Every structure is written in C-alpha cells, then in structure tokens.
C-alpha positions in Angstrom: -3.8 5.7 20.2 -7.1 7.4 19.7 -9.2 6.3 16.7 -12.3 8.3 15.7 -14.7 8.2 12.8 -15.4 11.7 11.5 -19.0 12.5 10.8 -19.6 16.1 11.6 -16.8 18.0 13.4 -13.2 18.7 14.1 -12.4 20.1 17.5 -11.4 23.7 17.8 -7.8 24.4 16.8 -5.9 24.5 20.1 -2.4 25.3 21.4 -1.9 21.6 22.0 -2.4 20.7 18.4 -3.3 22.4 15.2 -5.3 19.4 14.0 -7.2 17.8 16.8 -10.4 15.7 16.5 -13.5 15.9 18.6 -15.7 12.9 19.3 -18.4 12.8 16.7 -22.1 12.5 17.1 -24.4 11.0 14.5 -25.6 12.7 11.4 -23.8 13.7 8.2 -23.1 11.1 5.5 -20.8 8.2 6.1 -18.8 7.2 9.2 -21.2 8.2 11.8 -21.1 8.0 15.6 -22.0 4.3 15.5 -18.3 3.5 15.2 -18.6 1.7 11.9 -15.9 2.3 9.3 -16.6 3.6 5.9 -13.9 1.6 4.3 -14.5 -0.1 1.0 -14.9 -3.8 1.2 -12.0 -5.5 -0.5 -9.9 -2.3 -0.9 -6.6 -3.5 0.5 -3.4 -1.7 0.7 -1.3 -1.7 -2.4 2.1 -1.0 -1.1 4.3 0.1 1.8 6.6 3.1 1.7 10.3 2.7 2.1 11.7 3.5 5.5 13.3 6.6 4.2 9.9 8.2 3.7 8.4 7.1 7.1 8.4 10.3 9.0 9.6 13.0 6.6 11.4 14.9 9.3 14.0 16.1 6.8 11.8 15.9 3.8 11.9 18.5 1.1 9.2 16.8 -1.1 7.9 18.9 -3.9 4.3 19.9 -4.0 3.8 17.6 -7.0 0.5 15.9 -6.4 -3.0 17.0 -7.4 -3.8 19.9 -9.6 -1.7 22.3 -7.6 -4.0 25.2 -8.5 -5.0 25.8 -4.9 -3.0 28.7 -3.6 -2.0 28.8 0.1 -0.1 31.5 2.0 3.7 31.4 1.9 3.9 30.5 5.6 1.8 27.3 5.0 3.3 24.4 3.1 1.9 21.0 2.2 4.5 18.5 1.2 3.8 15.0 -0.3 6.4 12.3 0.1 4.3 9.9 -2.0 4.8 7.4 -4.8 2.4 7.8 -7.7 0.8 4.5 -8.7 1.3 3.3 -12.3 -2.4 2.7 -12.7 -4.0 5.9 -14.0 -7.2 5.6 -12.0 -5.3 5.1 -8.7 -3.0 7.9 -9.6 -6.0 10.2 -10.2 -7.5 9.1 -6.9 -4.3 10.0 -5.1 -4.2 13.4 -6.8 -7.7 13.9 -5.6 -6.8 13.2 -2.0 -3.9 15.7 -2.2 -6.3 18.3 -3.5 -8.8 17.6 -0.8 -6.2 18.2 1.8 -5.2 21.4 0.1 -8.8 22.5 0.0 -9.3 21.7 3.7 -6.1 23.7 4.6 -7.3 26.6 2.3 -10.6 26.8 4.2 -8.6 26.7 7.5 -6.8 29.8 6.4 -9.8 31.7 5.0 -11.9 30.5 8.0 -14.7 30.0 5.6 -16.8 26.8 6.2 -18.5 27.4 2.8 -15.2 27.8 1.0 -16.0 26.8 -2.7 -12.9 24.7 -2.8 -14.4 22.3 -0.2 -17.4 21.8 -2.4 -15.1 21.3 -5.4 -13.0 18.6 -3.9 -15.5 16.7 -1.7 -18.8 14.8 -2.2 -21.8 16.8 -1.0 -23.4 15.8 2.2 -20.7 13.3 3.1 -18.3 13.2 6.0 -15.3 14.5 4.2 -17.1 17.7 3.3 -18.6 18.0 6.8 -15.2 17.6 8.4 -13.5 20.2 6.3 -16.3 22.7 6.9 -16.3 22.0 10.6 -12.5 22.5 10.9 -12.9 25.9 9.3 -15.8 26.7 11.5 -13.8 25.8 14.6 -10.9 28.0 13.5 -13.3 30.9 12.9 -14.8 30.5 16.3 -11.4 30.4 18.1 -9.9 33.1 15.8 -7.0 30.9 14.9 -5.6 30.0 11.5 -2.8 27.6 10.6 0.9 27.9 9.6 4.0 25.8 9.1 4.5 22.6 7.2 2.1 19.7 7.0 3.9 16.7 5.7 2.2 13.7 4.0 3.9 10.3 3.6 3.5 6.5 3.5 0.6 6.5 1.0 -1.4 3.5 0.0 -4.1 3.2 -2.7 -6.6 0.4 -2.7 -8.2 -1.3 -5.6 -10.6 0.8 -7.7 -14.1 -0.5 -7.0 -16.9 -0.2 -9.6 -14.6 2.1 -11.6 -15.3 5.1 -9.4 -14.4 4.3 -5.7 -10.9 3.9 -4.2 -9.6 4.0 -0.7 -6.5 6.2 -0.2 -4.7 6.1 3.1 -1.6 8.0 4.3 0.3 9.4 7.3 0.9 13.0 8.2 3.5 14.6 10.4 2.3 17.8 12.0 5.3 18.4 14.2 6.0 21.6 12.2 2.4 22.6 11.7 0.9 25.1 14.2 -2.1 27.2 15.0 -1.7 31.0 14.7 -3.8 33.8 16.2 -5.5 35.7 13.5 -5.2 39.1 15.1 -1.8 39.1 16.8 -0.1 36.6 14.5 1.2 34.7 17.5 2.2 31.2 16.7 1.4 28.4 19.2 4.3 26.1 18.9 4.3 22.6 20.5 6.9 20.1 21.4 7.1 16.9 19.2 5.4 13.9 20.7 2.9 11.1 19.8 0.4 13.7 18.7 2.6 14.6 15.7 1.5 11.4 13.9 -1.8 11.3 12.1 -3.2 8.5 9.9 -5.9 9.4 7.3 -8.1 7.1 5.3 -10.2 8.7 2.6 -12.7 7.0 0.3 -12.4 8.8 -3.0 -15.1 8.9 -5.6 -14.9 9.8 -9.2 -17.7 11.9 -10.6 -19.7 11.0 -13.7 -18.2 12.2 -17.0 -14.9 11.4 -18.6 -13.1 14.5 -17.3 -14.6 14.4 -13.8 -12.1 14.6 -10.9 -11.8 12.3 -7.9 -13.3 13.9 -4.7 -13.2 12.9 -1.1 -16.4 11.2 0.1 -15.6 10.0 3.6 -12.7 10.5 6.0 -11.4 8.5 8.9 -8.6 9.7 11.1 -6.4 8.1 13.7 -4.6 10.5 16.1 -1.4 9.6 17.9 -0.9 7.1 15.2 2.5 5.9 16.3 2.0 2.3 15.3 1.0 3.3 11.7 3.3 6.2 11.1 6.4 6.2 13.3 9.6 4.5 12.2 
C-alpha cells in the first residue's frame, strides 16, 4: 500500500493507471511534503457501508449526488454508491465532495489546469485545488484524457466542526477507468489488480453565506488501498 499526501501534483496519466500519484514536495496549502495529515481533529467516521457496496463491480448507481450540473462526455461516467446522511450539513458536504470529483474529471477531459469548475468547487491555494489543476496539467503534457467509469463507494462523513468543516472519505474503483490518447483515441486498458483501489479523504469547507456550497479544501489519497476498499 502506498500512502501519499497531496500538496502540489498528480503524476502524468500513464498506461499503467489513469489516476496515479507522484510523490509531493512542499508548497501549496495543506498536506505538504512533511508527511503530516490534514485531517480534522475529532472528525471520526460516521458509518461503514454494507458489504454489497464494497467494490461496486456490478454497480449501476445513479449519478445522484452533488449538483449534477457538471457535464462530462458520454464515454466518461462517475457513479456514486453512497448513502446520504440524514444530517443536512453532512449531506451537503458529501454533495460537495461529489462535485469536486466531477470538477477534477472535467478538467482532466478539457486538459485545462485553470478550468473554472476547479475554482468553483475547491478552496483557493489549498491542496485540493492544486491537485486537480496538476492532474489536468499532467494530462495536457502527456496528451491523454480519461474515459470509462470511475466508481465511488464506501463513503463516510465525519462530524461537522465549527459549522463549516467536515471530513469526507470514500473508496474508488478505477478498474473500468482508463487513459485515452487525445489525438488517436486509443484507450490504454489495464488488467484489474491492487491498483484498482483508491481511498480518498477530503476536508470539505463551507463558504460564508447561507447559500454557500461546500468545497474541497485538502485531499489525501491512498493508492493500492486493498485494506480499506476491497471486500
């Protein structure tokens, strides 16, 4: 298992995996190269998902989280096998996490590190924004976009701290999610393995104002997360 704290960059999209992390140097807000976690103190896990939603191999979960106003190409699907919390604030934080993932995927398709959707769904100058921009920048450099189905499952929302911070964690299955050459359209398919499992931890922050949305502030990702995300 490889655990890395994202501060400034994703690795280039490769044929080995469409979502691979590079080691991070310092700089950028939150979760820097010093190895310290940006988790919220006291924000424990609220629940565990049922075994039936552990990997989502056969999932046909509806895209029913977040604002759903971020349009992605027909060949790229994000599915969410999540349970919405009964607490309104926690539910809004989970919706914000779903939208952040959509925004990151949108920028990976447009290959635009300055995609306005990144700014809309992440906190400025923090690691979540830097990671999404760097992922798009890596795709632009390698001339590869993304395609397939990226499945989210096993969500957990921690307690809301100070009324505007909450930790959202979840697993992702990328076994049907691939990189695609922009010019030729060639899809780089990979065989399922430990690399299919990813575990995300986002610190979500609600903006000021009654109608403000929850945006991703920091991001922490565990690759080959078999322990956290396999059956």
